LONU-671379 format. One line per 2 residues: their letters; for each residue y negated, z negated, x of C-alpha. Coordinates in nm, 3 decimals. Layout:
a> Y Z X  ...;
This chain:
mr> 0.165 7.305 -0.136  0.211 7.413 0.210;
sl> 0.536 7.576 0.357  0.545 7.679 0.696;
nf> 0.785 7.961 0.724  0.652 8.269 0.619;
sv> 0.416 8.566 0.820  0.195 8.564 1.112;
lr> -0.085 8.646 0.903  -0.422 8.844 1.096;
ft> -0.709 8.892 0.847  -0.999 9.059 0.919;
al> -1.238 8.825 0.814  -1.433 8.620 1.095;
ac> -1.210 8.353 1.228  -1.231 8.097 1.464;
va> -1.092 8.304 1.787  -1.294 8.173 2.074;
as> -1.166 8.097 2.391  -0.818 7.886 2.388;
tv> -1.006 7.570 2.527  -1.174 7.554 2.241;
tl> -1.078 7.202 2.014  -0.957 7.180 1.660;
aa> -1.240 7.013 1.570  -1.499 7.237 1.703;
cg> -1.351 7.556 1.530  -1.231 7.405 1.184;
sa> -0.884 7.461 1.037  -0.903 7.833 1.076;
yd> -0.836 7.810 1.471  -0.498 7.946 1.570;
pg> -0.435 7.762 1.918  -0.197 8.072 1.955;
ya> -0.445 8.319 1.889  -0.334 8.444 2.238;
rr> -0.064 8.494 2.250  0.010 8.619 1.808;
pr> -0.360 8.650 1.668  -0.374 8.451 1.381;
fa> -0.658 8.610 1.188  -0.793 8.991 1.331;
ts> -1.116 8.976 1.351  -1.409 9.238 1.422;
ap> -1.532 9.058 1.794  -1.438 8.699 1.922;
lv> -1.724 8.474 1.812  -1.884 8.278 2.091;
na> -2.010 7.970 1.868  -1.822 8.055 1.514;
kk> -2.060 7.711 1.403  -2.368 7.899 1.437;
dp> -2.236 8.216 1.301  -2.375 8.186 0.932;
tf> -2.050 8.362 0.824  -1.821 8.154 0.899;
la> -1.779 7.824 0.666  -1.616 7.583 0.903;
ya> -1.852 7.320 0.793  -2.081 7.384 0.482;
vp> -2.313 7.058 0.527  -2.439 6.910 0.848;
et> -2.187 6.774 1.089  -2.425 6.458 1.121;
dl> -2.398 6.423 0.693  -2.004 6.469 0.747;
hl> -1.922 6.097 0.700  -2.092 6.085 0.351;
fp> -1.786 6.373 0.215  -1.479 6.216 0.324;
at> -1.209 6.317 0.103  -1.136 5.951 -0.036;
rs> -1.446 6.082 -0.266  -1.193 6.190 -0.457;
ae> -1.165 5.833 -0.666  -1.530 5.939 -0.764;
fa> -1.325 6.161 -1.044  -1.202 6.079 -1.370;
vh> -0.889 6.301 -1.403  -0.625 6.318 -1.141;
gi> -0.276 6.445 -1.140  0.037 6.583 -0.860;
dv> 0.167 6.884 -0.795  0.568 6.890 -0.697;
sk> 0.846 7.064 -0.558  1.217 7.003 -0.465;
yq> 1.125 6.834 -0.207  1.037 6.522 -0.444;
gd> 1.386 6.505 -0.532  1.459 6.317 -0.860;
id> 1.150 6.277 -1.045  1.126 5.979 -1.331;
we> 0.846 6.183 -1.559  0.796 5.833 -1.776;
qv> 0.680 5.703 -1.493  0.474 5.930 -1.400;
rd> 0.295 5.914 -1.687  0.279 5.582 -1.728;
sg> 0.111 5.578 -1.385  -0.184 5.756 -1.542;
va> -0.084 6.086 -1.344  -0.239 6.316 -1.650;
fa> -0.114 6.668 -1.554  0.148 6.786 -1.259;
yi> 0.200 7.112 -1.105  0.535 7.234 -1.048;
ka> 0.706 7.491 -0.766  0.860 7.780 -0.970;
te> 0.931 8.035 -0.720  0.843 8.199 -0.400;
gg> 0.812 8.562 -0.257  1.046 8.798 -0.465;
dk> 1.358 8.611 -0.494  1.359 8.237 -0.419;
td> 1.361 7.981 -0.725  1.261 7.617 -0.654;
sk> 1.606 7.389 -0.717  1.433 7.123 -0.923;
fq> 1.206 7.371 -1.134  1.411 7.393 -1.445;
yn> 1.462 7.011 -1.473  1.073 6.921 -1.381;
wa> 1.003 7.188 -1.628  1.156 7.045 -1.943;
as> 1.124 6.643 -1.833  0.810 6.668 -1.772;
ka> 0.720 6.793 -2.115  0.960 6.519 -2.278;
ag> 0.719 6.273 -2.097  0.411 6.411 -2.240;
vp> 0.262 6.504 -1.914  0.051 6.853 -1.926;
rg> 0.250 7.041 -1.682  0.185 7.432 -1.502;
ay> 0.421 7.634 -1.300  0.295 7.790 -0.924;
hf> 0.447 8.103 -0.728  0.429 8.087 -0.365;
vy> 0.313 8.403 -0.219  0.537 8.556 0.044;
wc> 0.358 8.846 0.187  0.658 9.098 0.278;
rp> 0.745 9.172 -0.108  0.548 9.379 -0.303;
ph> 0.334 9.207 -0.555  0.506 9.315 -0.882;
ee> 0.861 9.179 -0.758  0.674 8.829 -0.661;
ia> 0.520 8.801 -1.018  0.877 8.940 -1.172;
nf> 1.049 8.656 -0.995  0.793 8.420 -1.125;
as> 0.817 8.592 -1.488  1.159 8.535 -1.476;
av> 1.206 8.177 -1.432  0.902 8.024 -1.600;
pn> 0.875 8.022 -2.005  0.602 8.163 -2.173;
dp> 0.515 7.840 -2.288  0.187 7.797 -2.471;
ea> 0.186 7.461 -2.397  0.172 7.503 -2.021;
lp> -0.145 7.502 -1.775  -0.241 7.857 -1.671;
pv> -0.018 7.971 -1.357  -0.092 7.923 -1.043;
ld> -0.109 8.151 -0.715  -0.035 8.006 -0.419;
ve> -0.180 8.194 -0.132  -0.196 8.082 0.249;
pt> -0.128 8.185 0.587  0.203 8.113 0.691;
pe> 0.248 8.128 1.064  0.590 7.950 1.103;
sk> 0.785 8.261 0.958  1.079 8.461 1.120;
sc> 1.122 8.665 0.837  0.855 8.848 0.772;
kr> 0.542 8.975 1.051  0.345 9.214 0.837;
tl> -0.002 9.204 0.922  -0.265 9.167 0.665;
yr> -0.575 9.222 0.642  -0.844 9.064 0.455;
ee> -0.871 9.406 0.173  -0.515 9.447 0.156;
ai> -0.496 9.076 0.070  -0.708 9.069 -0.178;
rd> -0.546 9.387 -0.370  -0.240 9.227 -0.347;
mr> -0.391 8.925 -0.446  -0.581 9.124 -0.781;
im> -0.194 9.296 -0.836  -0.082 8.962 -0.923;
le> -0.354 8.768 -1.062  -0.371 9.040 -1.293;
am> -0.019 9.060 -1.401  0.015 8.674 -1.472;
er> -0.281 8.745 -1.747  -0.149 9.005 -1.863;
hy> 0.229 8.828 -1.874  0.098 8.481 -1.986;
gk> -0.226 8.543 -2.180  -0.442 8.292 -1.943;
kp> -0.647 8.347 -1.662  -0.451 8.210 -1.347;
vi> -0.568 7.991 -1.113  -0.570 8.044 -0.721;
ys> -0.458 7.766 -0.509  -0.566 7.841 -0.122;
sv> -0.573 7.617 0.189  -0.914 7.616 0.397;
df> -0.789 7.869 0.670  -0.689 8.102 0.424;
yq> -1.043 8.069 0.203  -1.250 8.117 0.483;
ai> -1.091 8.425 0.618  -0.983 8.606 0.300;
lq> -1.158 8.438 0.001  -1.515 8.323 0.094;
pd> -1.753 8.310 -0.059  -1.704 8.499 -0.320;
al> -1.381 8.700 -0.359  -1.188 8.687 -0.704;
se> -1.415 8.456 -0.835  -1.384 8.551 -1.144;
yp> -1.036 8.326 -1.127  -1.043 7.959 -1.106;
iw> -0.983 7.761 -0.803  -0.764 7.498 -0.686;
vr> -0.886 7.395 -0.325  -0.730 7.187 -0.079;
st> -0.885 6.959 0.146  -0.752 6.646 0.275;
ky> -1.026 6.519 0.526  -1.333 6.646 0.324;
hp> -1.490 6.640 -0.010  -1.420 7.067 -0.101;
kv> -1.841 7.105 -0.034  -1.752 7.076 0.328;
ry> -1.501 7.326 0.361  -1.583 7.571 0.051;
gd> -1.963 7.551 0.029  -2.062 7.582 -0.314;
rr> -1.766 7.758 -0.434  -1.682 7.596 -0.787;
wt> -1.386 7.439 -0.818  -1.142 7.360 -1.099;
fw> -0.861 7.139 -0.910  -0.866 6.925 -0.547;
qy> -0.574 6.887 -0.364  -0.721 6.590 -0.180;
rs> -0.409 6.404 -0.015  -0.026 6.509 0.071;
dg> 0.034 6.144 0.118  -0.010 6.009 -0.189;
rv> 0.206 5.748 -0.401  0.320 5.806 -0.733;
pg> 0.580 5.550 -0.915  0.875 5.762 -1.055;
iv> 0.816 5.979 -0.696  1.026 5.844 -0.378;
ga> 0.864 5.942 -0.120  0.479 6.112 -0.060;
vd> 0.330 6.352 -0.346  0.051 6.585 -0.342;
qn> -0.287 6.408 -0.505  -0.522 6.641 -0.706;
tf> -0.825 6.560 -0.916  -1.022 6.792 -1.219;
ng> -1.344 6.864 -1.149  -1.507 6.654 -1.443;
sh> -1.506 6.433 -1.673  -1.262 6.251 -1.918;
eq> -1.410 6.454 -2.179  -1.434 6.756 -2.008;
wr> -1.043 6.738 -1.971  -0.971 6.732 -2.294;
sw> -1.168 6.993 -2.341  -1.048 7.241 -2.058;
la> -0.691 7.121 -2.180  -0.739 7.207 -2.525;
aq> -0.876 7.516 -2.482  -0.603 7.560 -2.209;
tg> -0.289 7.470 -2.429  -0.412 7.330 -2.775;
mr> -0.258 6.963 -2.645  -0.493 6.701 -2.701;
aa> -0.506 6.473 -2.372  -0.422 6.108 -2.361;
pv> -0.640 5.809 -2.432  -0.899 5.778 -2.143;
aa> -0.773 5.358 -2.241  -0.426 5.505 -2.084;
ta> -0.520 5.636 -1.765  -0.471 5.385 -1.497;
rh> -0.784 5.349 -1.274  -0.781 5.536 -0.939;
ad> -0.795 5.427 -0.579  -0.785 5.535 -0.255;
dr> -0.687 5.354 -0.027  -0.675 5.581 0.266;
ga> -0.926 5.432 0.589  -1.071 5.668 0.856;
nk> -0.719 5.727 1.028  -0.549 5.813 0.758;
li> -0.807 6.078 0.657  -0.610 6.395 0.781;
ed> -0.710 6.785 0.915  -0.682 7.033 0.655;
dp> -0.361 7.174 0.788  -0.173 6.901 0.973;
am> 0.035 7.172 1.104  -0.288 7.237 1.314;
lk> -0.307 6.949 1.478  -0.286 6.899 1.848;
ga> 0.042 6.738 1.957  -0.083 6.428 2.052;
ek> -0.323 6.385 1.723  -0.003 6.476 1.524;
gs> 0.224 6.255 1.685  -0.008 5.992 1.590;
ye> -0.058 6.074 1.212  0.310 6.099 1.204;
kd> 0.403 5.755 1.353  0.103 5.502 1.150;
ga> 0.264 5.550 0.852  0.096 5.800 0.705;
sp> 0.348 6.057 0.582  0.667 5.919 0.612;
tp> 0.851 6.206 0.405  0.788 6.561 0.427;
pa> 0.567 6.591 0.101  0.489 6.875 -0.054;
av> 0.238 7.079 0.068  0.392 7.029 0.404;
dg> 0.756 7.140 0.363  0.995 7.079 0.632;
qp> 1.285 7.320 0.535  1.089 7.568 0.292;
dk> 1.241 7.841 0.089  1.267 8.172 0.252;
g> 1.088 8.347 -0.010;
């Protein structure tokens, strides 16, 4: 669900803004190589050693134990789904259903006036195929909150059988049209306005989708914790990047392959057993989950060279090139849009 054409964000929460010689690995995905030129996060003071600062959550487990928490541990979970946008093209939702996909989140809108061109088709076709689905809105930080949610509400029907709506919040440093500086208090305030408006309109508590860097700079440890959270971490188990924050969904892969979809697609898992999924789905939608026997066994065949950093756009040039050459992401997945909407 990552988009790369929005605002240069600067946050008041502590982030890794040490000298430019510090490597990405040393700082986690909150480090911005271009900080000196255009700071991504506003901080109260630069950190000398971010990983020893207890308020900075880069690795919530000792570095010596990181190998115990790869993203491939997603295979330990029972319920798996996808999220899609127009970049997945024409989806055969019946094949998707038959592959064992238990749920799907579909991009609906972005900012105050953009609608994903495939949303209406995906919304109707996924339901017709019997795939539980919900819609998400990508926040564009230069539009007032009420305009953002009005756009979402105008595009997404109030369907009692839909999954809870999702507010997708991420730093967007590549924007050419939005130069608004965001501070932690402002971001949380605007998010709360949008989340409350979503809940009033749809009668369901929305889910927050957050990238690692946004979480560490804005939401950690417990901002807006009354809302379920959907976390992104494609290299490590969420424990590494999000600590003890309880999550509902985990986006563990952006280069997945699913029958019925040409090219790469984001893959996610639900934090619970089949029985917990059935209970959660029934409570949210009144729907019954597909029987366990109908769900294909999930496996994650990625090796260490396919486990990428949480924000592929922030890989150093050589690393990014090698990742793209090894075939891990042959086509732009929804999470790393090559030509995203402008909101």
